[in-house]
C-alpha positions as a printed Julia matrix, in Angstrom:
111×3 Matrix{Float64}:
   0.0    0.0     0.0
   1.29   3.41   -0.83
   0.66   6.74    0.93
  -2.37   7.64   -1.16
  -4.12   4.4    -0.24
  -3.45   4.97    3.46
  -4.71   8.55    3.2
  -7.88   7.4     1.42
  -8.47   4.71    4.03
  -7.93   7.21    6.87
 -10.42   9.65    5.32
 -13.03   6.9     4.89
 -12.6    5.72    8.48
 -12.73   9.31    9.76
 -15.9   10.08    7.82
 -17.48   6.86    9.06
 -16.67   7.78   12.67
 -18.07  11.28   12.28
 -21.24   9.84   10.72
 -21.72   7.28   13.49
 -21.07   9.86   16.2
 -23.47  12.45   14.8
 -26.22   9.93   14.11
 -25.96   8.29   17.5
 -25.69  11.56   19.46
 -29.28  11.24   20.61
 -28.66   7.74   21.99
 -25.39   8.62   23.72
 -26.95  11.42   25.78
 -28.47  10.29   29.08
 -30.72  13.32   29.37
 -34.09  13.83   27.76
 -34.12  16.97   25.7
 -36.36  18.66   23.21
 -35.72  20.96   20.34
 -36.75  24.57   20.89
 -40.2   25.45   19.55
 -38.75  27.52   16.69
 -36.64  24.55   15.54
 -39.59  22.14   15.69
 -41.66  24.58   13.66
 -38.89  25.03   11.11
 -38.46  21.3    10.67
 -42.1   21.02    9.61
 -41.21  22.93    6.45
 -37.91  21.17    5.71
 -39.29  18.32    3.54
 -41.32  20.58    1.25
 -38.43  23.03    0.98
 -35.98  20.27    0.06
 -38.39  18.76   -2.46
 -39.03  22.15   -4.04
 -35.31  22.86   -4.26
 -34.8   19.65   -6.23
 -37.96  19.46   -8.36
 -38.64  23.06   -9.41
 -35.28  23.62  -11.17
 -35.79  20.36  -13.07
 -39.13  21.6   -14.35
 -38.26  25.17  -15.35
 -34.67  24.88  -16.59
 -32.7   23.03  -19.25
 -29.0   22.71  -18.44
 -29.24  25.59  -15.97
 -31.04  27.99  -18.33
 -34.71  28.93  -17.93
 -36.93  27.46  -20.61
 -38.22  29.99  -23.12
 -41.09  28.06  -24.7
 -44.39  26.73  -23.45
 -43.86  23.59  -25.56
 -42.19  21.64  -22.79
 -43.78  18.41  -21.61
 -42.5   18.93  -18.07
 -44.61  22.06  -17.59
 -47.85  20.34  -18.56
 -47.11  17.19  -16.59
 -46.25  19.27  -13.49
 -49.53  21.17  -13.75
 -51.55  17.98  -14.19
 -49.67  16.21  -11.4
 -50.24  19.13   -9.04
 -53.94  19.26   -9.9
 -54.33  15.52   -9.32
 -52.54  15.73   -6.0
 -54.77  18.53   -4.72
 -57.85  16.75   -6.06
 -57.17  13.24   -4.67
 -54.21  13.63   -2.23
 -52.71  10.44   -3.65
 -49.02  10.37   -4.52
 -49.3    7.33   -6.81
 -52.08   8.94   -8.84
 -50.02  12.12   -9.0
 -47.08  10.25  -10.51
 -49.25   8.25  -12.89
 -51.19  11.32  -14.03
 -48.06  13.37  -14.58
 -46.4   10.59  -16.55
 -49.58  10.01  -18.57
 -49.25  13.6   -19.78
 -45.45  13.71  -20.01
 -44.82  10.57  -22.08
 -47.15  11.32  -25.03
 -45.96  14.91  -25.23
 -42.28  14.01  -24.92
 -42.21  10.86  -27.02
 -45.05  11.66  -29.41
 -44.5   15.35  -30.07
 -40.83  15.55  -29.13
 -41.36  18.26  -26.53
């Protein structure tokens, strides 16, 4: 083994230890504790914020540039998927409805 391999191994072991320590922090502590109210309230919005940060750029940009045409299958499928979700509150139907719009427009019309 050369120096690079030892360095890589040390970094992997170090990252693993940091991961285990931070994830088990709540089990190591012997005291019961609660997050402050402001943190609990903020965490309620974290999933939707993370999802929006990932999904919205995929819908409105192409290679980092805003789309300039309405002839994009992603726009129509996002609108239909959103409407289905608010109508039925069913994630599977949302996905199926969005894909039912996306695939014909993308594959059939080349949008």
